[in-house]
Structures are given as C-alpha cells and as structure tokens.
TORPA-4810 file (N, C-alpha, C, O; in nm, 3 decimals):
<nodes>
NODE_1_0.288_0.076_9.033_0.323_-0.046_9.104_0.420_-0.011_9.216_0.479_0.096_9.216_Q
NODE_2_0.436_-0.102_9.310_0.515_-0.074_9.428_0.657_-0.128_9.422_0.736_-0.103_9.513_F
NODE_3_0.691_-0.200_9.317_0.826_-0.253_9.304_0.897_-0.186_9.188_0.841_-0.173_9.079_E
NODE_4_1.021_-0.146_9.212_1.100_-0.083_9.107_1.145_-0.188_9.006_1.178_-0.301_9.041_A
NODE_5_1.145_-0.147_8.880_1.192_-0.235_8.774_1.269_-0.149_8.674_1.217_-0.048_8.627_A
NODE_6_1.393_-0.188_8.641_1.470_-0.108_8.545_1.403_-0.108_8.407_1.346_-0.208_8.364_P
NODE_7_1.412_0.005_8.340_1.362_0.015_8.203_1.479_-0.015_8.110_1.580_0.056_8.114_I
NODE_8_1.470_-0.118_8.027_1.580_-0.152_7.938_1.621_-0.033_7.851_1.536_0.044_7.805_P
NODE_9_1.751_-0.019_7.829_1.803_0.088_7.745_1.836_0.215_7.820_1.878_0.314_7.760_G
NODE_10_1.816_0.213_7.953_1.843_0.334_8.031_1.968_0.320_8.117_1.988_0.397_8.211_T
NODE_11_2.051_0.224_8.087_2.174_0.205_8.163_2.258_0.333_8.156_2.276_0.390_8.048_E
NODE_12_2.309_0.378_8.270_2.390_0.500_8.274_2.308_0.628_8.270_2.364_0.737_8.259_G
NODE_13_2.176_0.616_8.277_2.089_0.734_8.272_2.092_0.809_8.404_2.112_0.751_8.511_A
NODE_14_2.070_0.942_8.396_2.057_1.021_8.517_1.964_1.139_8.491_1.932_1.170_8.376_F
NODE_15_1.921_1.205_8.600_1.827_1.318_8.596_1.700_1.284_8.519_1.665_1.354_8.424_N
NODE_16_1.628_1.176_8.558_1.505_1.140_8.487_1.391_1.237_8.517_1.390_1.303_8.621_P
NODE_17_1.297_1.245_8.425_1.177_1.328_8.440_1.067_1.266_8.354_1.096_1.198_8.256_F
NODE_18_0.941_1.289_8.392_0.829_1.227_8.324_0.761_1.322_8.227_0.765_1.444_8.243_F
NODE_19_0.698_1.263_8.125_0.610_1.340_8.038_0.484_1.373_8.118_0.455_1.304_8.216_S
NODE_20_0.409_1.476_8.079_0.289_1.511_8.154_0.186_1.398_8.165_0.112_1.392_8.263_P
NODE_21_0.181_1.308_8.066_0.087_1.196_8.073_0.147_1.073_8.141_0.081_0.969_8.149_D
NODE_22_0.270_1.084_8.190_0.340_0.976_8.261_0.367_0.853_8.176_0.394_0.746_8.230_S
NODE_23_0.359_0.865_8.044_0.383_0.751_7.956_0.527_0.742_7.908_0.569_0.641_7.852_Q
NODE_24_0.604_0.850_7.930_0.743_0.855_7.886_0.831_0.901_8.000_0.789_0.976_8.088_W
NODE_25_0.956_0.855_7.997_1.057_0.904_8.089_1.166_0.970_8.003_1.223_0.907_7.914_V
NODE_26_1.193_1.096_8.032_1.306_1.163_7.970_1.426_1.144_8.060_1.411_1.131_8.182_G
NODE_27_1.545_1.143_8.002_1.667_1.124_8.081_1.788_1.167_8.000_1.778_1.195_7.880_F
NODE_28_1.901_1.171_8.066_2.027_1.206_8.001_2.121_1.086_8.010_2.129_1.020_8.114_F
NODE_29_2.192_1.059_7.902_2.292_0.951_7.899_2.383_0.973_7.779_2.338_1.009_7.670_A
NODE_30_2.511_0.951_7.800_2.606_0.959_7.690_2.611_1.095_7.621_2.635_1.101_7.500_G
NODE_31_2.587_1.203_7.695_2.591_1.336_7.637_2.470_1.372_7.553_2.475_1.466_7.474_G
NODE_32_2.362_1.297_7.569_2.240_1.318_7.490_2.118_1.329_7.582_2.116_1.274_7.692_K
NODE_33_2.017_1.401_7.535_1.884_1.401_7.596_1.804_1.294_7.524_1.798_1.292_7.401_L
NODE_34_1.743_1.203_7.602_1.672_1.090_7.543_1.536_1.074_7.609_1.506_1.136_7.711_K
NODE_35_1.453_0.989_7.548_1.326_0.951_7.610_1.300_0.804_7.578_1.350_0.750_7.480_K
NODE_36_1.221_0.742_7.666_1.182_0.603_7.646_1.043_0.584_7.704_1.008_0.648_7.804_V
NODE_37_0.964_0.500_7.643_0.830_0.470_7.695_0.844_0.396_7.828_0.935_0.314_7.843_A
NODE_38_0.757_0.424_7.924_0.765_0.357_8.053_0.740_0.207_8.039_0.781_0.129_8.125_V
NODE_39_0.674_0.167_7.932_0.650_0.025_7.908_0.769_-0.045_7.844_0.769_-0.166_7.826_T
NODE_40_0.872_0.034_7.808_0.992_-0.023_7.748_1.001_0.009_7.601_0.919_0.083_7.546_G
NODE_41_1.101_-0.047_7.539_1.126_-0.019_7.398_1.260_0.051_7.384_1.329_0.077_7.483_G
NODE_42_1.295_0.081_7.262_1.423_0.145_7.236_1.415_0.293_7.274_1.321_0.362_7.236_A
NODE_43_1.516_0.342_7.350_1.519_0.486_7.380_1.541_0.566_7.252_1.608_0.521_7.159_P
NODE_44_1.483_0.686_7.249_1.498_0.776_7.135_1.585_0.894_7.175_1.562_0.955_7.280_L
NODE_45_1.684_0.925_7.093_1.770_1.041_7.119_1.702_1.165_7.064_1.660_1.168_6.948_T
NODE_46_1.690_1.269_7.150_1.623_1.393_7.110_1.721_1.500_7.063_1.695_1.569_6.965_L
NODE_47_1.835_1.513_7.133_1.935_1.613_7.095_2.058_1.597_7.184_2.060_1.516_7.277_C
NODE_48_2.161_1.676_7.155_2.282_1.676_7.236_2.256_1.749_7.368_2.181_1.847_7.373_D
NODE_49_2.318_1.701_7.474_2.315_1.764_7.606_2.440_1.715_7.679_2.431_1.627_7.765_A
NODE_50_2.556_1.769_7.644_2.683_1.713_7.688_2.709_1.711_7.838_2.777_1.620_7.887_P
NODE_51_2.657_1.805_7.912_2.683_1.809_8.056_2.565_1.876_8.125_2.579_1.984_8.183_D
NODE_52_2.451_1.813_8.118_2.323_1.873_8.154_2.308_1.909_8.301_2.384_1.864_8.386_N
NODE_53_2.209_1.991_8.326_2.168_2.030_8.461_2.017_2.037_8.469_1.961_2.140_8.506_R
NODE_54_1.950_1.928_8.433_1.807_1.914_8.452_1.720_1.945_8.332_1.763_2.009_8.236_G
NODE_55_1.594_1.896_8.341_1.497_1.915_8.234_1.356_1.904_8.289_1.334_1.850_8.398_A
NODE_56_1.260_1.956_8.214_1.119_1.947_8.249_1.039_1.938_8.120_1.071_2.005_8.022_S
NODE_57_0.935_1.854_8.120_0.854_1.826_8.001_0.724_1.902_8.014_0.649_1.881_8.110_W
NODE_58_0.695_1.989_7.920_0.575_2.072_7.925_0.455_2.008_7.861_0.468_1.915_7.783_G
NODE_59_0.336_2.059_7.894_0.212_2.003_7.840_0.195_2.025_7.690_0.111_1.960_7.627_P
NODE_60_0.273_2.117_7.631_0.263_2.143_7.488_0.356_2.053_7.406_0.366_2.070_7.284_D
NODE_61_0.422_1.959_7.472_0.509_1.866_7.399_0.650_1.918_7.378_0.721_1.869_7.291_G
NODE_62_0.692_2.016_7.457_0.831_2.061_7.450_0.901_2.027_7.581_0.839_2.012_7.686_T
NODE_63_1.031_2.015_7.571_1.114_1.989_7.688_1.209_2.106_7.702_1.280_2.142_7.608_I
NODE_64_1.212_2.167_7.821_1.307_2.273_7.852_1.418_2.207_7.933_1.391_2.132_8.027_V
NODE_65_1.544_2.235_7.896_1.656_2.168_7.963_1.778_2.258_7.966_1.788_2.356_7.891_F
NODE_66_1.870_2.223_8.053_1.999_2.292_8.063_2.104_2.199_8.003_2.138_2.098_8.064_A
NODE_67_2.156_2.231_7.883_2.244_2.138_7.814_2.385_2.126_7.871_2.449_2.022_7.856_P
NODE_68_2.435_2.231_7.936_2.572_2.227_7.986_2.583_2.296_8.121_2.488_2.357_8.169_T
NODE_69_2.702_2.284_8.181_2.732_2.348_8.309_2.733_2.499_8.302_2.712_2.565_8.403_L
NODE_70_2.758_2.555_8.186_2.774_2.700_8.172_2.691_2.754_8.056_2.743_2.820_7.967_A
NODE_71_2.561_2.724_8.059_2.473_2.772_7.952_2.342_2.819_8.012_2.318_2.807_8.132_S
NODE_72_2.259_2.874_7.925_2.123_2.905_7.962_2.036_2.783_7.937_2.086_2.672_7.921_G
NODE_73_1.907_2.805_7.935_1.812_2.698_7.907_1.782_2.692_7.758_1.787_2.793_7.688_L
NODE_74_1.750_2.572_7.712_1.708_2.550_7.574_1.578_2.471_7.578_1.542_2.413_7.680_S
NODE_75_1.510_2.469_7.463_1.392_2.382_7.452_1.399_2.306_7.321_1.457_2.352_7.223_R
NODE_76_1.338_2.189_7.324_1.339_2.101_7.208_1.203_2.031_7.204_1.148_2.000_7.310_V
NODE_77_1.149_2.004_7.086_1.026_1.926_7.080_1.048_1.786_7.138_1.157_1.730_7.124_P
NODE_78_0.948_1.732_7.203_0.960_1.598_7.262_0.984_1.491_7.156_1.024_1.380_7.188_A
NODE_79_0.960_1.524_7.030_0.988_1.432_6.920_1.133_1.442_6.875_1.179_1.360_6.795_A
NODE_80_1.206_1.542_6.927_1.346_1.561_6.890_1.361_1.674_6.789_1.263_1.723_6.733_G
NODE_81_1.485_1.713_6.767_1.512_1.819_6.671_1.621_1.911_6.721_1.695_1.879_6.814_G
NODE_82_1.630_2.026_6.657_1.731_2.125_6.693_1.683_2.205_6.813_1.574_2.262_6.809_A
NODE_83_1.763_2.211_6.921_1.724_2.289_7.038_1.723_2.439_7.006_1.800_2.487_6.924_P
NODE_84_1.633_2.510_7.074_1.623_2.656_7.063_1.661_2.715_7.198_1.606_2.674_7.300_Q
NODE_85_1.754_2.810_7.200_1.795_2.876_7.323_1.682_2.965_7.373_1.626_3.043_7.296_V
NODE_86_1.647_2.953_7.503_1.541_3.037_7.560_1.592_3.134_7.667_1.525_3.233_7.697_V
NODE_87_1.710_3.107_7.725_1.772_3.202_7.817_1.922_3.202_7.795_1.980_3.103_7.751_T
NODE_88_1.984_3.314_7.827_2.130_3.326_7.824_2.173_3.387_7.957_2.114_3.485_8.002_K
NODE_89_2.276_3.330_8.022_2.326_3.390_8.145_2.371_3.534_8.121_2.432_3.566_8.019_P
NODE_90_2.341_3.618_8.217_2.382_3.758_8.211_2.507_3.776_8.296_2.556_3.680_8.356_E
NODE_91_2.559_3.897_8.301_2.681_3.926_8.377_2.663_3.880_8.522_2.562_3.910_8.586_K
NODE_92_2.763_3.808_8.572_2.759_3.757_8.709_2.689_3.623_8.725_2.686_3.567_8.834_G
NODE_93_2.632_3.571_8.616_2.564_3.441_8.620_2.648_3.339_8.544_2.702_3.369_8.437_E
NODE_94_2.658_3.219_8.599_2.734_3.114_8.531_2.643_3.031_8.442_2.678_3.001_8.327_I
NODE_95_2.528_2.995_8.494_2.436_2.914_8.414_2.294_2.925_8.467_2.269_2.980_8.574_S
NODE_96_2.202_2.871_8.387_2.063_2.854_8.427_2.038_2.704_8.428_2.073_2.633_8.333_H
NODE_97_1.977_2.655_8.536_1.963_2.510_8.551_1.838_2.472_8.627_1.766_2.557_8.679_R
NODE_98_1.812_2.342_8.634_1.702_2.279_8.707_1.566_2.341_8.674_1.496_2.386_8.765_W
NODE_99_1.528_2.342_8.545_1.398_2.400_8.508_1.281_2.313_8.555_1.295_2.192_8.573_P
NODE_100_1.166_2.377_8.574_1.043_2.307_8.613_0.925_2.386_8.559_0.906_2.502_8.596_E
NODE_101_0.846_2.324_8.472_0.726_2.390_8.420_0.629_2.417_8.534_0.609_2.333_8.621_F
NODE_102_0.570_2.535_8.532_0.461_2.565_8.624_0.330_2.515_8.563_0.323_2.495_8.441_L
NODE_103_0.226_2.493_8.645_0.097_2.451_8.589_0.053_2.547_8.478_0.066_2.669_8.490_P
NODE_104_0.001_2.491_8.371_-0.040_2.570_8.255_0.063_2.569_8.144_0.029_2.590_8.028_G
NODE_105_0.190_2.544_8.178_0.295_2.527_8.079_0.343_2.652_8.009_0.413_2.642_7.909_G
NODE_106_0.308_2.771_8.059_0.352_2.895_7.994_0.474_2.956_8.061_0.540_3.043_8.004_K
NODE_107_0.505_2.911_8.183_0.620_2.962_8.257_0.702_2.847_8.312_0.653_2.736_8.334_E
NODE_108_0.830_2.877_8.333_0.924_2.778_8.385_1.000_2.839_8.502_1.054_2.949_8.491_V
NODE_109_1.004_2.767_8.613_1.093_2.802_8.723_1.232_2.754_8.687_1.246_2.653_8.618_L
NODE_110_1.336_2.823_8.733_1.472_2.774_8.711_1.565_2.838_8.812_1.531_2.937_8.878_F
NODE_111_1.684_2.781_8.823_1.788_2.832_8.912_1.890_2.910_8.831_1.940_2.863_8.729_T
NODE_112_1.920_3.030_8.877_2.031_3.108_8.822_2.151_3.074_8.909_2.158_3.115_9.024_I
NODE_113_2.246_3.000_8.853_2.362_2.954_8.928_2.467_3.064_8.929_2.511_3.112_8.824_W
NODE_114_2.507_3.103_9.051_2.603_3.211_9.065_2.746_3.166_9.084_2.837_3.248_9.076_G
NODE_115_2.767_3.039_9.108_2.903_2.987_9.120_2.924_2.903_9.244_2.842_2.903_9.336_G
NODE_116_3.035_2.833_9.244_3.067_2.741_9.353_3.102_2.813_9.482_3.082_2.757_9.590_W
NODE_117_3.152_2.934_9.474_3.197_3.004_9.594_3.091_3.015_9.702_3.122_2.998_9.820_G
NODE_118_2.969_3.043_9.664_2.863_3.061_9.763_2.760_2.950_9.762_2.663_2.957_9.837_G
NODE_119_2.779_2.847_9.678_2.681_2.739_9.671_2.543_2.792_9.637_2.530_2.885_9.556_G
NODE_120_2.439_2.734_9.699_2.304_2.779_9.670_2.277_2.918_9.725_2.180_2.983_9.684_T
NODE_121_2.360_2.965_9.819_2.341_3.102_9.868_2.371_3.205_9.760_2.317_3.315_9.764_D
NODE_122_2.457_3.171_9.664_2.489_3.265_9.556_2.399_3.243_9.435_2.417_3.308_9.332_S
NODE_123_2.303_3.153_9.447_2.210_3.127_9.338_2.077_3.197_9.366_2.050_3.241_9.478_S
NODE_124_1.998_3.207_9.261_1.867_3.270_9.272_1.763_3.186_9.200_1.795_3.114_9.105_R
NODE_125_1.641_3.195_9.245_1.531_3.125_9.180_1.456_3.228_9.096_1.422_3.336_9.143_I
NODE_126_1.432_3.191_8.971_1.367_3.284_8.878_1.253_3.213_8.805_1.240_3.091_8.810_A
NODE_127_1.172_3.294_8.739_1.064_3.241_8.655_1.079_3.303_8.517_1.112_3.421_8.503_V
NODE_128_1.056_3.222_8.414_1.067_3.264_8.275_0.932_3.248_8.208_0.869_3.143_8.218_L
NODE_129_0.887_3.352_8.138_0.768_3.341_8.053_0.815_3.289_7.918_0.896_3.353_7.851_S
NODE_130_0.763_3.174_7.877_0.801_3.120_7.746_0.735_3.197_7.633_0.781_3.190_7.519_L
NODE_131_0.628_3.269_7.662_0.560_3.348_7.559_0.634_3.478_7.529_0.647_3.517_7.413_E
NODE_132_0.684_3.546_7.633_0.747_3.677_7.613_0.899_3.673_7.622_0.966_3.764_7.575_T
NODE_133_0.954_3.567_7.683_1.098_3.559_7.704_1.145_3.638_7.825_1.265_3.639_7.855_G
NODE_134_1.053_3.705_7.895_1.091_3.782_8.013_1.112_3.689_8.131_1.044_3.588_8.146_Q
NODE_135_1.208_3.727_8.216_1.235_3.650_8.336_1.238_3.744_8.456_1.263_3.864_8.442_R
NODE_136_1.210_3.687_8.573_1.208_3.766_8.695_1.261_3.681_8.809_1.225_3.563_8.821_R
NODE_137_1.345_3.740_8.893_1.396_3.670_9.011_1.285_3.666_9.116_1.222_3.768_9.145_V
NODE_138_1.262_3.547_9.172_1.160_3.528_9.275_1.220_3.521_9.415_1.157_3.564_9.512_L
NODE_139_1.342_3.467_9.425_1.401_3.443_9.556_1.553_3.447_9.544_1.611_3.379_9.459_Q
NODE_140_1.618_3.526_9.628_1.763_3.524_9.636_1.805_3.410_9.727_1.748_3.392_9.835_D
NODE_141_1.904_3.334_9.685_1.949_3.219_9.763_1.853_3.104_9.743_1.732_3.120_9.764_G
NODE_142_1.903_2.990_9.703_1.818_2.873_9.684_1.836_2.813_9.546_1.889_2.875_9.455_G
NODE_143_1.790_2.690_9.534_1.807_2.615_9.411_1.697_2.511_9.397_1.628_2.479_9.494_S
NODE_144_1.680_2.458_9.276_1.592_2.345_9.250_1.447_2.371_9.292_1.386_2.285_9.355_D
NODE_145_1.393_2.486_9.259_1.256_2.520_9.301_1.152_2.435_9.230_1.165_2.401_9.112_A
NODE_146_1.049_2.400_9.305_0.934_2.328_9.254_0.808_2.393_9.309_0.806_2.442_9.422_R
NODE_147_0.704_2.394_9.228_0.575_2.446_9.274_0.496_2.332_9.335_0.481_2.226_9.275_Y
NODE_148_0.444_2.354_9.456_0.360_2.255_9.523_0.214_2.297_9.507_0.184_2.416_9.514_A
NODE_149_0.123_2.202_9.486_-0.018_2.235_9.468_-0.081_2.304_9.589_-0.194_2.353_9.581_P
NODE_150_-0.010_2.308_9.700_-0.060_2.381_9.817_-0.043_2.531_9.801_-0.087_2.608_9.886_T
NODE_151_0.020_2.574_9.690_0.043_2.716_9.667_0.175_2.763_9.725_0.187_2.877_9.770_G
NODE_152_0.275_2.675_9.723_0.406_2.708_9.779_0.516_2.682_9.677_0.506_2.595_9.591_H
NODE_153_0.620_2.760_9.689_0.744_2.739_9.616_0.836_2.665_9.714_0.871_2.719_9.818_L
NODE_154_0.874_2.543_9.681_0.961_2.462_9.766_1.097_2.459_9.700_1.108_2.432_9.580_V
NODE_155_1.202_2.486_9.778_1.336_2.493_9.721_1.442_2.456_9.823_1.417_2.456_9.944_Y
NODE_156_1.561_2.425_9.772_1.674_2.382_9.855_1.758_2.502_9.895_1.779_2.596_9.818_A
NODE_157_1.804_2.497_10.018_1.903_2.592_10.073_1.998_2.508_10.156_1.963_2.396_10.194_R
NODE_158_2.118_2.558_10.185_2.206_2.480_10.272_2.134_2.445_10.402_2.079_2.533_10.469_P
NODE_159_2.135_2.318_10.436_2.072_2.275_10.560_1.931_2.223_10.545_1.876_2.171_10.642_G
NODE_160_1.870_2.233_10.427_1.736_2.176_10.414_1.651_2.235_10.304_1.699_2.300_10.212_G
NODE_161_1.521_2.208_10.316_1.422_2.257_10.221_1.337_2.365_10.286_1.304_2.357_10.404_L
NODE_162_1.303_2.465_10.208_1.216_2.573_10.253_1.094_2.578_10.164_1.097_2.532_10.049_L
NODE_163_0.985_2.633_10.217_0.864_2.656_10.139_0.819_2.799_10.163_0.814_2.846_10.277_A
NODE_164_0.788_2.869_10.056_0.738_3.006_10.065_0.603_3.012_9.993_0.587_2.952_9.888_A
NODE_165_0.507_3.085_10.050_0.379_3.100_9.980_0.400_3.165_9.844_0.478_3.260_9.831_P
NODE_166_0.330_3.114_9.743_0.353_3.158_9.606_0.220_3.179_9.536_0.135_3.090_9.535_F
NODE_167_0.202_3.296_9.477_0.082_3.328_9.401_0.106_3.289_9.256_0.182_3.354_9.185_D
NODE_168_0.041_3.183_9.213_0.061_3.129_9.078_0.009_3.224_8.971_0.064_3.228_8.860_L
NODE_169_-0.093_3.301_9.000_-0.148_3.394_8.901_-0.056_3.514_8.879_-0.032_3.556_8.766_Q
NODE_170_-0.003_3.569_8.989_0.085_3.687_8.980_0.232_3.649_8.968_0.317_3.735_8.946_R
NODE_171_0.262_3.521_8.982_0.398_3.469_8.974_0.491_3.542_9.071_0.594_3.597_9.031_L
NODE_172_0.453_3.542_9.199_0.540_3.604_9.298_0.524_3.537_9.433_0.419_3.485_9.469_Q
NODE_173_0.635_3.542_9.508_0.637_3.493_9.645_0.560_3.594_9.728_0.580_3.715_9.713_V
NODE_174_0.470_3.546_9.815_0.383_3.637_9.890_0.409_3.638_10.040_0.335_3.702_10.115_T
NODE_175_0.512_3.569_10.084_0.543_3.567_10.226_0.679_3.506_10.251_0.743_3.455_10.159_G
NODE_176_0.724_3.510_10.377_0.855_3.457_10.408_0.859_3.305_10.400_0.758_3.239_10.425_P
NODE_177_0.976_3.248_10.366_0.990_3.103_10.363_0.994_3.044_10.504_1.035_3.110_10.599_P
NODE_178_0.950_2.919_10.514_0.959_2.845_10.640_1.029_2.713_10.613_1.015_2.656_10.505_V
NODE_179_1.105_2.663_10.711_1.171_2.533_10.691_1.068_2.420_10.685_0.972_2.417_10.762_P
NODE_180_1.089_2.328_10.592_1.003_2.212_10.582_1.077_2.084_10.619_1.019_1.990_10.673_V
NODE_181_1.206_2.083_10.590_1.288_1.965_10.618_1.430_2.012_10.644_1.489_2.082_10.562_L
NODE_182_1.484_1.976_10.756_1.622_2.013_10.787_1.717_1.898_10.757_1.679_1.781_10.764_E
NODE_183_1.840_1.934_10.725_1.942_1.833_10.696_1.933_1.780_10.556_2.012_1.694_10.517_G
</nodes>
C-alpha cells in the first residue's frame, strides 16, 4: 500500500528488517530483538540485544544480528531462543555490524568496525560463510554493504554511496567502485 501505518506494539522500535516472505518485521526495542506480523498482533521477543547494530533475516529461518556496540555477530532462530555467536572481533577490530544475507542464505555481508577515529574509512566490508565460519574482507573502507541484483556491492563511504561490481558465485569484488549518490 502507498500510505504508512504504524504497527501496534512497535513503539520505540528501530533498525527494522523484513522476513524473506515479507510477512514479519524484525526490530529492536527495549534492549531486545523482537518480531511482529505485518498485519499486527503482539510482538514476540526473540532474545536480548542490548545495544544492537543491525540484523538480517535469512531464508532458513535464522536471524543474524549484532547484539552490542563491541561484539561480533550472533544468530538466533526466528522463533526465538539462545543466540549463537558466529563471529568474534579480532585484534584491531571493535565490532562486527550491519549484517545482510546474500541471495541463497549461505553467506552474510557485514561491516568490520575499526573505530570512531577513522569513521567508515577505518571500517571494512567482509563476507562470512555460515557453513564454514570463514570470513574474507571484500573492501577496505566502507560500511553497510548491500548486494544489488544488478551484480553490485553497494556501500556507504564518507560523502555518499558507492557501487562495485561483485561476483556472487566467487564472492569477490571484480572492479573499482563508482559513485552512485553523493552527499
């Protein structure tokens, strides 16, 4: 529909994201990760997320999320339960944040946050295999990466958005980024 309508029970919610079938909205409120049907109803609490930094809902019914400002990524079943840690920051990394499932649901893009000193210039974009636990840096500098169906990795840098050609099969950037939106 073309008109916005608040979903009851989501007061104070932030960082919303949709289930793959678009029937649920996941969100954070009151230090918790929650979900609610788009048609309404009582929100369901899935787990603790005291100071989150984003989430993404996979096609297998799991949600990958960043529970705090200084943690790695965790995953939890969309029905709720105990979160399982899937990444841990390494030396020189403060946190892992802003996850996004890639098509197929076996890998997740995420931002390796390097700290406030350099902003997104000190951050890196990485990909995580949920099957093997291996991760690889795709791009130095940048944050909040998303895969576009045009075959591009779109991400934020100071001053705007960039897009770089991305091979989804090989999970690698295949060319230099170009500006898509400035400011």
